[in-house]
Each structure stands twice: as C-alpha cells, then as structure tokens.
C-alpha positions, -999 to +999 in steps of 0.1 A: -279+296-031-287+296-065-317+293-079-316+261-102-314+230-079-314+201-103-301+204-143-303+169-162-282+173-192-284+147-222-297+117-199-298+084-218-311+050-205-306+017-228-317-014-214-298-041-235-304-078-241-287-104-264-311-097-289-322-057-289-316-022-271-339-001-263-335+033-256-362+040-226-347+078-220-330+097-252-306+124-245-334+144-221-321+179-209-342+202-185-337+223-151-356+226-121-358+256-099-358+255-059-393+256-045-411+245-080-428+215-094-418+205-127-442+180-143-433+151-169-463+138-188-466+115-220-482+081-227-473+045-207-438+034-219-427+070-228-400+065-204-410+087-176-406+065-148-372+057-160-363+092-162-373+094-124-355+066-115-322+074-133-321+108-117-321+097-078-301+067-095-327+040-087-313+027-116-280+037-131-281+061-165-264+050-194-251+083-201-255+119-192-256+138-162-280+149-128-265+177-115-277+186-082-270+214-058-268+202-022-277+219+008-238+228+014-242+250-018-221+226-038-228+209-074-229+174-073-229+149-104-254+124-094-247+101-117-206+099-110-202+108-072-190+081-053-217+056-029-205+074+002-212+110-012-246+096-027-255+081+004-253+114+023-273+132-008-298+105-007-314+121+026-321+152+001-339+134-024-367+113-020-393+094-043-433+086-038-440+055-056-468+050-077-485+019-063-491+026-023-500-014-022-464-032-036-447-002-023-453-008+013-435-039+034-467-059+045-449-072+071-434-042+087-462-017+105-461+021+100-443+032+126-411+007+112-422+015+078-416+055+083-383+052+109-366+026+083-351+056+065-342+075+099-325+045+111-302+039+081-290+078+080-292+087+117-282+075+151-313+087+171-325+075+206-360+057+207-375+088+218-365+110+194-376+084+168-409+085+181-413+122+182-401+129+147-426+099+132-455+112+149-448+148+135-446+135+100-476+116+110-495+144+116-484+165+087-496+140+065-531+135+083-523+102+097-533+095+134-507+087+154-526+062+172-526+039+136-487+041+135-486+003+152-510-011+124-498-027+091-504-019+056-532-039+050-553-020+076-555+012+051-569+024+023-551+034-010-554+071-001-540+065+035-516+043+024-502+066-003-499+089+027-478+069+047-454+068+014-454+104+013-447+104+051-417+079+045-404+103+021-411+135+039-392+119+071-356+128+064-368+163+056-357+160+021-354+190-008-366+173-039-392+147-039-397+127-071-434+122-075-441+085-097-473+086-104-479+095-066-517+096-074-527+075-105-540+046-084-563+064-064-601+075-065-606+107-079-615+124-049-585+108-027-565+122-057-576+157-053-568+151-011-535+138-021-524+165-042-536+193-023-517+177+006-484+180-019-492+215-024-496+225+011-467+201+022-446+219-006-454+256+009-445+249+044-413+228+040-401+249+009-400+212-011-395+207-048-413+181-068-406+163-100-440+151-109-448+124-129-479+115-144-500+106-175-528+129-162-525+163-175-554+177-156-537+168-122-504+180-139-519+216-145-532+222-111-504+211-091-470+220-118-454+253-125-434+239-155-443+208-178-421+184-198-438+165-223-421+129-235-425+109-265-408+079-269-376+087-247-374+118-256-386+153-244-406+170-271-419+202-252-410+219-220-425+252-209-441+269-184-477+255-174-500+279-186-478+287-217-480+246-227-517+246-218-524+277-241-505+278-262-487+244-271-458+242-300-457+205-306-482+182-320-479+156-296-489+183-270-517+193-288-533+159-290-526+151-257-543+184-245-576+178-267-581+145-244-582+168-212-618+172-197-629+207-196-651+214-168-672+240-186-701+229-216-696+263-232-661+255-240-659+229-272-631+209-276-622+192-309-607+157-302-574+148-320-573+109-322-538+096-325-538+067-351-518+038-349-491+023-317-465+039-306-435+031-327-412+002-313-384+018-289-364-011-302-366+002-335-375+044-337-384+056-372-362+082-386-366+117-384-390+130-359-398+104-338-438+115-339-440+117-377-456+083-380-485+096-358-486+131-370-510+150-393-488+179-399-458+155-410-438+165-438-410+146-462-386+168-438-402+155-409-397+119-421-358+121-428-342+148-408-335+148-371-352+177-352-334+196-326-349+204-288-345+245-289-360+275-274-387+292-295-400+312-269-387+325-235-384+291-212-407+274-243-388+247-255-400+221-286-384+196-308-407+201-339-396+213-375-426+231-378-432+248-345-428+286-362-456+278-386-481+255-369-511+276-354-517+247-328-549+244-303-546+249-268-575+247-238-583+274-217-565+276-184-578+292-153 
C-alpha cells in the first residue's frame, strides 16, 4: 500500500452570485500520508472549512482534484467519480463537525444518531447494530446506558463524543475534524484531543484537523498547513513550522500563541488592518497589505508555492532572506 493516502491538487472553490464572485479556496495543494495528522490553520474566513468540505465532497469544488487511495489500493478522484463509487468511498472518509449542538438532530436518540450511517451503508441485524454501537460508545467514553437519551441531556464535550462515535462507527480511514474542539471548554478540549490521538493509534486513522488554535494543532499534528485568504501560504512538519517559520503570516500567528514558560519572552506581532476582501483580493502576494516586510515586488508579482527546505513549502518572495521568529517546542 502506498504511503500517500490523499493528494489535494490545485483545489479551488468559488461562490458566485449575480453581483460578485468569491474565491474561498484558491489553488490549494498538499499531500497526506496514511496514519498521520495534518493540521490546517488560519484566521476565520481563510477558507479552511470550505477546503475540508470540498475534499469530502460535502460541497462541490470549482476546480482541482482530491486523489484518494482507497482500501482496495486504487486511486479515486473524489471530485469526478460517479455517485455510486462515491457512496462506497464515503464509508472510508468521515467528518466531525464544529458545533456539537447543531450537528446532532435533537429529535433522534444517541443510538439512532450513531446507527444512522450503519443503516445507510450496511444491512445489519438489530443485534449487530446494537453490538457495533455499544462497542463504539465504549471506545469514545460514552456509557452504553446513555444511548436511549436525546442530545439535550448531554454537555458539549459529551455531544462531541457522540459526533466522534458517529464518524467512527463505519471504521473509516480518514476523518476530517472541522474545528472539532473549538466550541468546548479548555479542559474538555484536552480530553477530546487526547481521545482523538488514542483512537488514531488504536484504529490507524488519518486526520485532517482544521482549527484556528495553534496550541491544539501543535499537540495533535504531524504536519501543518497555514491558509490565508483562500491560499496555502506555508506547509511543513509541525516542529519545523513552529521553530522555523518561513512566511511572515505564520510568524505573526505563532507570536500570538501563549507559552507556558514565564522565562520565554515572545514578541507579539500585531497584524494591522482587516483581511482583504476575497471578492477583490490585492495584487501580488495577498498578504502584502498587512506584512511589515513587504516590498514593491510583493505588491505586484504573484508568488509561487514552492519547496524551500525538504518537506517545507512556502509562498513568499523573501523567504530566503528573512530570519523569522518561531517558538520553542518540546
């Protein structure tokens, strides 16, 4: 079996209306290996959630490809295969949604919520359904006696465990976690993140972990992709990106991460101004309007997303000359 399980190539998504076209995702490319976690980070509105939904084909991409190597060893383009093949592949690619409240149907019991994917994809007996759901409930830390209750009876952390159980019940190979812990308290976030890591090791899962919280991303991810205004501006192994950022936007994001060591002084880098309008993006490098290192070249010349160091990709004209500050990682 090949190491690469997912290749995203030049993926774009444009939302069009009569008055304006907004390119939410702009020619994004990256690869994901089997068993690893790739974190996707960036400010609100940068396109990270839209990217995740395009990959699983919850919404249709405007252009580009998502090449998935299935359990059968064949490569499928998720953007172009027919509905029959996509239906079979959906069992192998699942999603955990951001809001643990609106993503669960309040009229369904926990048992019905978790069994719904099984009923849609398999013909199982009542006993087989019960055994499968109870086993998954135990794995995610839910008491099986709670399965007949409704979502309103649970806390946010417990609801997110229900969402995780629903995603896991089909035994998928890839899970897209869309801000899976952002709506939770910090202590509950830690519980859910540790749960995801334990399940990954036990079930050999691959995660695409979408988040705006770099502390969480650092803890769970093997690689990190940084998005800005629909574009991927940096992609690297987690340690390399945190210690040695090559893009000024990444440096600014890292400067805002709290460090639990009073002896380490972090120089905050405030980003002035608002994110440019994605319906009318600036010329040249999209980040130049907020970048303190910007030159005339940055303002006028498009920038390529290229590999500057082994496995470390960046889209910055000045990546070779700038000495940017990262943060110390364990």
